[in-house]
MDAnalysis code that builds the backbone (N, CA, C; Angstrom):
import MDAnalysis as mda
import numpy as np

u = mda.Universe.empty(474, n_residues=158, atom_resindex=np.repeat(np.arange(158), 3), trajectory=True)
u.add_TopologyAttr("name", ["N", "CA", "C"] * 158)
u.add_TopologyAttr("resid", np.arange(1, 159))
u.add_TopologyAttr("resname", ["UNK", "UNK", "UNK", "UNK", "UNK", "UNK", "UNK", "UNK", "UNK", "UNK", "UNK", "UNK", "UNK", "UNK", "UNK", "UNK", "UNK", "UNK", "UNK", "UNK", "UNK", "UNK", "UNK", "UNK", "UNK", "UNK", "UNK", "UNK", "UNK", "UNK", "UNK", "UNK", "UNK", "UNK", "UNK", "UNK", "UNK", "UNK", "UNK", "UNK", "UNK", "UNK", "UNK", "UNK", "UNK", "UNK", "UNK", "UNK", "UNK", "UNK", "UNK", "UNK", "UNK", "UNK", "UNK", "UNK", "UNK", "UNK", "UNK", "UNK", "UNK", "UNK", "UNK", "UNK", "UNK", "UNK", "UNK", "UNK", "UNK", "UNK", "UNK", "UNK", "UNK", "UNK", "UNK", "UNK", "UNK", "UNK", "UNK", "UNK", "UNK", "UNK", "UNK", "UNK", "UNK", "UNK", "UNK", "UNK", "UNK", "UNK", "UNK", "UNK", "UNK", "UNK", "UNK", "UNK", "UNK", "UNK", "UNK", "UNK", "UNK", "UNK", "UNK", "UNK", "UNK", "UNK", "UNK", "UNK", "UNK", "UNK", "UNK", "UNK", "UNK", "UNK", "UNK", "UNK", "UNK", "UNK", "UNK", "UNK", "UNK", "UNK", "UNK", "UNK", "UNK", "UNK", "UNK", "UNK", "UNK", "UNK", "UNK", "UNK", "UNK", "UNK", "UNK", "UNK", "UNK", "UNK", "UNK", "UNK", "UNK", "UNK", "UNK", "UNK", "UNK", "UNK", "UNK", "UNK", "UNK", "UNK", "UNK", "UNK", "UNK", "UNK", "UNK", "UNK", "UNK", "UNK"])
u.atoms.positions = np.array([
    [-43.981, -48.831, 27.608],
    [-44.446, -47.497, 28.226],
    [-43.362, -46.787, 29.072],
    [-42.613, -47.600, 29.743],
    [-41.651, -46.988, 30.746],
    [-40.502, -46.309, 29.933],
    [-40.287, -46.650, 28.598],
    [-39.254, -46.050, 27.885],
    [-39.707, -45.173, 26.795],
    [-40.971, -44.738, 26.823],
    [-41.576, -43.967, 25.777],
    [-40.887, -42.663, 25.503],
    [-40.282, -41.929, 26.497],
    [-39.653, -40.709, 26.187],
    [-38.225, -41.010, 25.555],
    [-37.633, -42.224, 25.831],
    [-36.333, -42.596, 25.173],
    [-36.716, -42.905, 23.836],
    [-37.761, -43.593, 23.562],
    [-38.225, -44.033, 22.113],
    [-38.387, -42.777, 21.193],
    [-39.049, -41.741, 21.825],
    [-39.316, -40.463, 21.182],
    [-38.098, -39.837, 20.779],
    [-37.182, -39.706, 21.895],
    [-35.893, -39.061, 21.740],
    [-35.051, -39.553, 20.552],
    [-34.930, -40.994, 20.561],
    [-34.136, -41.710, 19.631],
    [-34.661, -41.594, 18.074],
    [-35.962, -41.668, 18.154],
    [-36.650, -41.580, 16.839],
    [-36.463, -40.167, 16.335],
    [-36.640, -39.214, 17.146],
    [-36.490, -37.790, 16.811],
    [-35.007, -37.565, 16.350],
    [-34.116, -38.171, 17.054],
    [-32.693, -37.907, 16.635],
    [-32.377, -38.595, 15.202],
    [-33.061, -39.634, 15.008],
    [-32.797, -40.265, 13.678],
    [-33.426, -39.351, 12.611],
    [-34.718, -38.888, 12.946],
    [-35.267, -38.016, 12.024],
    [-34.491, -36.699, 11.793],
    [-33.901, -36.180, 12.777],
    [-33.067, -34.973, 12.670],
    [-31.769, -35.178, 11.765],
    [-31.173, -36.398, 12.005],
    [-30.104, -36.721, 11.177],
    [-30.402, -36.830, 9.662],
    [-31.622, -37.509, 9.422],
    [-31.997, -37.687, 8.093],
    [-32.432, -36.407, 7.374],
    [-33.090, -35.583, 8.230],
    [-33.440, -34.186, 7.842],
    [-32.201, -33.492, 7.392],
    [-31.049, -33.320, 8.201],
    [-29.849, -32.758, 7.826],
    [-29.190, -33.356, 6.567],
    [-29.187, -34.729, 6.503],
    [-28.648, -35.326, 5.341],
    [-29.383, -34.949, 4.115],
    [-30.738, -34.988, 4.100],
    [-31.388, -34.563, 2.964],
    [-31.272, -33.119, 2.589],
    [-31.057, -32.269, 3.572],
    [-30.717, -30.835, 3.126],
    [-29.383, -30.754, 2.451],
    [-28.382, -31.473, 2.900],
    [-27.044, -31.472, 2.453],
    [-26.871, -32.152, 1.118],
    [-27.441, -33.347, 1.053],
    [-27.286, -34.253, -0.076],
    [-28.336, -33.893, -1.129],
    [-28.005, -34.289, -2.375],
    [-28.953, -34.032, -3.561],
    [-29.931, -35.141, -3.570],
    [-30.987, -34.994, -2.628],
    [-31.877, -36.083, -2.334],
    [-32.915, -36.309, -3.595],
    [-33.126, -35.371, -4.317],
    [-34.018, -35.401, -5.479],
    [-33.566, -36.338, -6.613],
    [-32.292, -36.194, -7.002],
    [-31.858, -36.934, -8.079],
    [-31.189, -38.260, -7.663],
    [-30.921, -38.535, -6.409],
    [-30.341, -39.781, -5.999],
    [-30.991, -40.450, -4.926],
    [-32.250, -40.540, -5.052],
    [-33.270, -41.045, -4.090],
    [-32.831, -42.406, -3.646],
    [-32.545, -43.372, -4.468],
    [-32.249, -44.732, -4.079],
    [-30.966, -44.790, -3.326],
    [-30.076, -43.977, -3.647],
    [-28.812, -44.073, -2.862],
    [-28.984, -43.434, -1.530],
    [-29.877, -42.288, -1.376],
    [-30.115, -41.571, -0.208],
    [-30.867, -42.511, 0.779],
    [-31.893, -43.337, 0.183],
    [-32.669, -44.279, 0.899],
    [-31.836, -45.167, 1.774],
    [-30.675, -45.595, 1.273],
    [-29.813, -46.482, 2.063],
    [-29.311, -45.770, 3.362],
    [-29.033, -44.453, 3.305],
    [-28.767, -43.689, 4.474],
    [-30.018, -43.696, 5.472],
    [-31.185, -43.674, 4.946],
    [-32.212, -43.655, 5.797],
    [-32.359, -44.996, 6.637],
    [-32.135, -46.009, 5.976],
    [-32.074, -47.318, 6.511],
    [-30.985, -47.454, 7.555],
    [-29.785, -46.842, 7.205],
    [-28.634, -46.922, 8.213],
    [-29.043, -46.102, 9.463],
    [-29.797, -44.968, 9.291],
    [-30.263, -44.213, 10.404],
    [-31.154, -44.969, 11.378],
    [-31.943, -45.864, 10.785],
    [-32.729, -46.636, 11.517],
    [-31.982, -47.594, 12.435],
    [-30.939, -48.350, 11.772],
    [-30.069, -49.228, 12.486],
    [-29.269, -48.477, 13.620],
    [-28.876, -47.269, 13.197],
    [-27.941, -46.440, 14.169],
    [-28.699, -46.085, 15.430],
    [-29.959, -45.706, 15.288],
    [-30.690, -45.169, 16.383],
    [-31.738, -46.190, 16.917],
    [-32.200, -47.129, 16.307],
    [-32.954, -48.181, 16.915],
    [-32.223, -49.302, 17.684],
    [-30.953, -49.583, 17.267],
    [-30.173, -50.649, 17.824],
    [-28.606, -50.042, 17.985],
    [-28.583, -48.848, 18.743],
    [-27.179, -48.271, 18.690],
    [-26.038, -49.057, 19.354],
    [-26.409, -49.947, 20.038],
    [-25.439, -50.905, 20.808],
    [-25.120, -52.058, 20.003],
    [-25.726, -52.265, 18.874],
    [-25.484, -53.444, 18.096],
    [-24.221, -53.378, 17.428],
    [-23.678, -54.434, 17.101],
    [-22.393, -54.453, 16.351],
    [-22.543, -53.911, 14.958],
    [-23.673, -54.168, 14.361],
    [-24.015, -53.678, 13.089],
    [-24.162, -52.130, 12.910],
    [-24.248, -51.470, 14.051],
    [-24.346, -50.038, 13.982],
    [-22.941, -49.329, 14.391],
    [-21.978, -50.160, 14.458],
    [-20.755, -49.608, 14.740],
    [-20.112, -48.973, 13.528],
    [-19.146, -47.997, 13.675],
    [-18.472, -47.403, 12.544],
    [-17.868, -48.321, 11.622],
    [-17.200, -49.494, 12.149],
    [-16.615, -50.407, 11.240],
    [-17.647, -51.058, 10.318],
    [-18.917, -51.347, 10.768],
    [-19.853, -51.911, 10.051],
    [-20.565, -50.888, 9.017],
    [-20.905, -49.770, 9.631],
    [-21.561, -48.757, 8.775],
    [-20.676, -48.200, 7.702],
    [-19.500, -47.737, 8.156],
    [-18.549, -47.157, 7.149],
    [-18.091, -48.096, 6.253],
    [-17.439, -49.234, 6.875],
    [-16.914, -50.249, 6.110],
    [-17.820, -50.942, 5.168],
    [-19.053, -51.147, 5.536],
    [-20.029, -51.677, 4.707],
    [-20.307, -50.824, 3.475],
    [-20.397, -49.530, 3.823],
    [-20.740, -48.620, 2.695],
    [-19.494, -48.643, 1.728],
    [-18.275, -48.762, 2.153],
    [-17.160, -48.688, 1.306],
    [-17.119, -49.798, 0.430],
    [-17.468, -51.154, 1.108],
    [-17.572, -52.309, 0.282],
    [-18.710, -52.349, -0.681],
    [-19.995, -51.727, -0.285],
    [-20.972, -51.596, -1.130],
    [-20.740, -50.662, -2.250],
    [-19.988, -49.614, -2.112],
    [-19.570, -48.727, -3.276],
    [-18.667, -49.340, -4.190],
    [-17.659, -50.036, -3.649],
    [-16.721, -50.775, -4.538],
    [-17.438, -51.779, -5.354],
    [-18.291, -52.641, -4.691],
    [-18.947, -53.706, -5.472],
    [-19.937, -53.045, -6.548],
    [-20.737, -52.024, -6.204],
    [-21.611, -51.313, -7.008],
    [-20.846, -50.643, -8.206],
    [-19.891, -49.950, -7.946],
    [-19.044, -49.337, -9.061],
    [-18.466, -50.275, -9.940],
    [-17.933, -51.396, -9.335],
    [-17.142, -52.415, -10.299],
    [-18.369, -53.025, -11.256],
    [-19.445, -53.391, -10.744],
    [-20.534, -54.064, -11.604],
    [-21.092, -52.976, -12.588],
    [-21.232, -51.801, -12.055],
    [-21.837, -50.670, -12.960],
    [-20.786, -50.535, -14.068],
    [-19.519, -50.407, -13.821],
    [-18.419, -50.345, -14.862],
    [-18.429, -51.554, -15.814],
    [-18.439, -52.698, -15.343],
    [-18.502, -53.874, -16.125],
    [-19.812, -53.899, -17.095],
    [-21.073, -53.477, -16.489],
    [-22.234, -53.397, -17.335],
    [-21.984, -52.345, -18.461],
    [-21.511, -51.171, -18.026],
    [-21.392, -50.187, -19.108],
    [-20.348, -50.502, -20.129],
    [-19.374, -51.376, -19.805],
    [-18.279, -51.729, -20.741],
    [-18.810, -52.669, -21.876],
    [-19.958, -53.307, -21.565],
    [-20.589, -54.093, -22.672],
    [-21.116, -53.430, -23.863],
    [-21.419, -52.039, -23.767],
    [-21.992, -51.267, -24.822],
    [-23.103, -51.884, -25.601],
    [-24.143, -52.442, -24.943],
    [-25.207, -53.172, -25.560],
    [-26.239, -52.051, -25.976],
    [-26.574, -52.298, -27.310],
    [-27.619, -51.371, -28.018],
    [-28.985, -51.756, -27.776],
    [-29.286, -53.062, -27.774],
    [-30.670, -53.672, -27.684],
    [-31.164, -53.284, -26.097],
    [-32.393, -52.573, -26.239],
    [-32.900, -52.203, -24.957],
    [-33.312, -53.406, -24.079],
    [-33.858, -54.556, -24.649],
    [-34.176, -55.772, -23.928],
    [-33.033, -56.356, -23.310],
    [-31.925, -56.445, -24.115],
    [-30.740, -57.149, -23.586],
    [-30.016, -56.141, -22.578],
    [-30.136, -54.859, -22.686],
    [-29.497, -53.902, -21.719],
    [-30.219, -54.005, -20.339],
    [-31.598, -54.139, -20.490],
    [-32.352, -54.314, -19.324],
    [-32.040, -55.541, -18.516],
    [-31.792, -56.701, -19.201],
    [-31.506, -57.917, -18.661],
    [-30.083, -57.853, -18.040],
    [-29.178, -57.151, -18.703],
    [-27.792, -57.096, -18.048],
    [-27.814, -56.294, -16.878],
    [-28.689, -55.264, -16.942],
    [-28.733, -54.263, -15.652],
    [-29.242, -55.201, -14.484],
    [-30.275, -56.024, -14.641],
    [-30.684, -56.883, -13.694],
    [-29.718, -57.902, -13.188],
    [-29.001, -58.421, -14.129],
    [-27.801, -59.334, -13.801],
    [-26.786, -58.754, -12.921],
    [-26.226, -57.611, -13.378],
    [-25.115, -56.891, -12.754],
    [-25.627, -56.295, -11.422],
    [-26.881, -55.878, -11.390],
    [-27.455, -55.421, -10.100],
    [-27.423, -56.448, -8.975],
    [-27.810, -57.736, -9.462],
    [-27.922, -58.844, -8.567],
    [-26.341, -59.198, -8.181],
    [-25.479, -59.128, -9.121],
    [-23.986, -59.477, -8.781],
    [-23.478, -58.428, -7.882],
    [-23.882, -57.134, -8.064],
    [-23.429, -56.170, -7.170],
    [-23.833, -56.400, -5.729],
    [-25.052, -56.734, -5.530],
    [-25.652, -56.923, -4.205],
    [-25.020, -58.176, -3.594],
    [-24.920, -59.255, -4.347],
    [-24.334, -60.495, -3.799],
    [-22.915, -60.458, -3.503],
    [-22.152, -59.660, -4.381],
    [-20.697, -59.439, -4.196],
    [-20.506, -58.587, -2.929],
    [-21.142, -57.574, -2.802],
    [-21.100, -56.760, -1.491],
    [-21.422, -57.579, -0.395],
    [-22.449, -58.341, -0.490],
    [-22.663, -59.123, 0.783],
    [-21.581, -60.101, 1.189],
    [-21.119, -60.745, 0.086],
    [-19.971, -61.773, 0.288],
    [-18.664, -61.033, 0.849],
    [-18.370, -59.914, 0.406],
    [-17.217, -59.222, 0.784],
    [-17.373, -58.601, 2.192],
    [-18.607, -58.160, 2.466],
    [-18.818, -57.734, 3.840],
    [-18.877, -58.823, 4.861],
    [-19.326, -60.052, 4.560],
    [-19.294, -61.043, 5.563],
    [-17.880, -61.613, 5.703],
    [-17.046, -61.669, 4.693],
    [-15.640, -62.142, 4.758],
    [-14.853, -61.065, 5.468],
    [-15.157, -59.725, 5.382],
    [-14.385, -58.687, 6.120],
    [-15.008, -58.271, 7.447],
    [-16.070, -58.823, 7.750],
    [-16.791, -58.631, 8.969],
    [-17.269, -57.075, 9.067],
    [-17.819, -56.570, 7.945],
    [-18.259, -55.164, 7.907],
    [-19.838, -55.250, 7.485],
    [-20.437, -56.219, 7.822],
    [-21.858, -56.385, 7.404],
    [-22.779, -55.249, 7.882],
    [-23.380, -54.697, 6.800],
    [-24.390, -53.482, 7.007],
    [-25.452, -53.652, 5.931],
    [-26.551, -54.228, 6.098],
    [-27.521, -54.409, 5.075],
    [-27.833, -53.299, 4.052],
    [-28.018, -52.083, 4.592],
    [-28.251, -50.909, 3.689],
    [-27.030, -50.747, 2.668],
    [-25.886, -51.209, 2.891],
    [-24.784, -51.174, 2.046],
    [-24.956, -51.924, 0.824],
    [-25.601, -53.109, 1.012],
    [-25.965, -53.993, -0.144],
    [-27.037, -53.379, -1.070],
    [-27.837, -52.597, -0.538],
    [-28.896, -51.722, -1.242],
    [-28.142, -50.630, -2.104],
    [-27.122, -50.155, -1.397],
    [-26.298, -49.114, -2.050],
    [-25.583, -49.751, -3.301],
    [-25.145, -50.973, -3.167],
    [-24.334, -51.578, -4.281],
    [-25.297, -51.683, -5.415],
    [-26.477, -52.154, -5.205],
    [-27.609, -52.452, -6.103],
    [-27.996, -51.052, -6.736],
    [-28.120, -50.053, -5.905],
    [-28.486, -48.665, -6.454],
    [-27.423, -48.135, -7.308],
    [-26.298, -48.390, -7.216],
    [-25.165, -47.938, -7.986],
    [-25.121, -48.429, -9.433],
    [-25.702, -49.704, -9.538],
    [-25.840, -50.255, -10.846],
    [-27.049, -49.811, -11.438],
    [-28.207, -49.661, -10.735],
    [-29.437, -49.282, -11.339],
    [-29.605, -47.815, -11.674],
    [-28.859, -46.890, -11.116],
    [-29.002, -45.512, -11.196],
    [-27.612, -44.845, -11.819],
    [-27.835, -43.650, -12.338],
    [-26.698, -42.971, -12.847],
    [-26.141, -42.262, -11.616],
    [-24.706, -42.310, -11.522],
    [-24.011, -41.476, -10.315],
    [-22.754, -40.969, -10.782],
    [-22.169, -40.143, -9.975],
    [-20.883, -39.592, -10.278],
    [-19.890, -39.748, -9.148],
    [-18.609, -39.355, -9.306],
    [-17.694, -39.367, -8.159],
    [-18.264, -38.564, -6.939],
    [-18.916, -37.418, -7.326],
    [-19.344, -36.531, -6.295],
    [-20.534, -37.301, -5.550],
    [-21.363, -38.030, -6.226],
    [-22.444, -38.804, -5.509],
    [-21.724, -39.813, -4.456],
    [-20.646, -40.450, -4.872],
    [-20.028, -41.386, -3.994],
    [-19.422, -40.589, -2.816],
    [-18.796, -39.360, -2.981],
    [-18.343, -38.730, -1.954],
    [-19.325, -38.256, -1.034],
    [-20.538, -37.722, -1.566],
    [-21.580, -37.260, -0.655],
    [-22.139, -38.355, 0.104],
    [-22.392, -39.554, -0.384],
    [-22.947, -40.707, 0.243],
    [-21.901, -41.185, 1.437],
    [-20.633, -41.137, 1.151],
    [-19.639, -41.573, 2.125],
    [-19.585, -40.499, 3.249],
    [-19.650, -39.202, 2.815],
    [-19.654, -38.203, 3.977],
    [-20.938, -38.368, 4.764],
    [-22.053, -38.651, 4.121],
    [-23.351, -38.845, 4.878],
    [-23.195, -40.043, 5.836],
    [-22.634, -41.214, 5.577],
    [-22.557, -42.280, 6.473],
    [-21.517, -42.036, 7.547],
    [-20.516, -41.228, 7.240],
    [-19.397, -40.879, 8.271],
    [-20.067, -39.844, 9.130],
    [-20.801, -38.861, 8.588],
    [-21.523, -37.975, 9.493],
    [-22.536, -38.558, 10.391],
    [-23.297, -39.541, 9.891],
    [-24.220, -40.334, 10.677],
    [-23.501, -41.074, 11.743],
    [-22.426, -41.707, 11.458],
    [-21.540, -42.429, 12.453],
    [-21.062, -41.537, 13.594],
    [-20.567, -40.441, 13.047],
    [-20.029, -39.456, 14.186],
    [-21.124, -38.940, 15.049],
    [-22.231, -38.598, 14.546],
    [-23.369, -38.052, 15.233],
    [-23.743, -39.094, 16.304],
    [-24.057, -40.345, 15.770],
    [-24.485, -41.270, 16.744],
    [-23.363, -41.709, 17.916],
    [-22.213, -41.546, 17.524],
    [-21.056, -41.710, 18.534],
    [-21.212, -40.636, 19.633],
    [-21.466, -39.368, 19.191],
    [-21.650, -38.337, 20.154],
    [-22.727, -38.439, 21.138],
    [-23.822, -38.972, 20.649],
    [-24.879, -39.053, 21.470],
    [-25.181, -40.606, 22.003],
    [-24.188, -41.346, 21.731],
    [-24.389, -42.802, 22.190],
    [-24.550, -42.920, 23.766],
    [-23.941, -42.026, 24.500],
    [-24.210, -42.244, 25.999],
    [-25.778, -42.154, 26.462],
    [-26.546, -41.497, 25.634],
    [-27.945, -41.265, 26.020],
    [-28.783, -42.295, 25.297],
    [-28.240, -43.117, 24.362],
    [-29.066, -44.019, 23.628],
    [-29.181, -45.439, 24.176],
    [-30.121, -46.103, 23.939],
    [-30.339, -47.547, 24.381],
    [-30.910, -48.256, 23.157],
    [-30.784, -49.564, 23.069],
    [-31.358, -50.383, 22.112],
    [-32.843, -50.447, 22.300],
    [-33.627, -50.085, 21.153],
    [-35.034, -50.118, 21.224],
    [-35.589, -51.432, 20.826],
    [-34.945, -52.278, 20.266],
    [-35.552, -53.606, 19.816],
    [-35.065, -54.653, 20.777],
])
């Protein structure tokens, strides 16, 4: 109760950032990829003092997630499978590989950011373009910059 105003402020700021991201990004066709930014917004504004909401983890994690997702999506598409059942199975396999590869590389490079693993998975399961990657990267950079600007008035809510 004593921090109710702070809770409302930080949740409103997170909502504002997501609102702006949805206006700027193509949220209709890339919903799975945009959803990762929503999860990152929660981390950035619910636990702004956490190591995992730092730019290194948020931006670095997204870069790792993008690389792992793009690599596994490319490997999956290089198989050129005609059978729908087999193509569905390989999509599942490469999706799981993308997520686990992203997780491994994030842990090794100390850039852990859970929504970035979801991004890696989303890049395998959904169609995307280089523009999609640029927009998502711009979104996480914008989120990180905005959080950094308002950090002096934020506190950990959890």
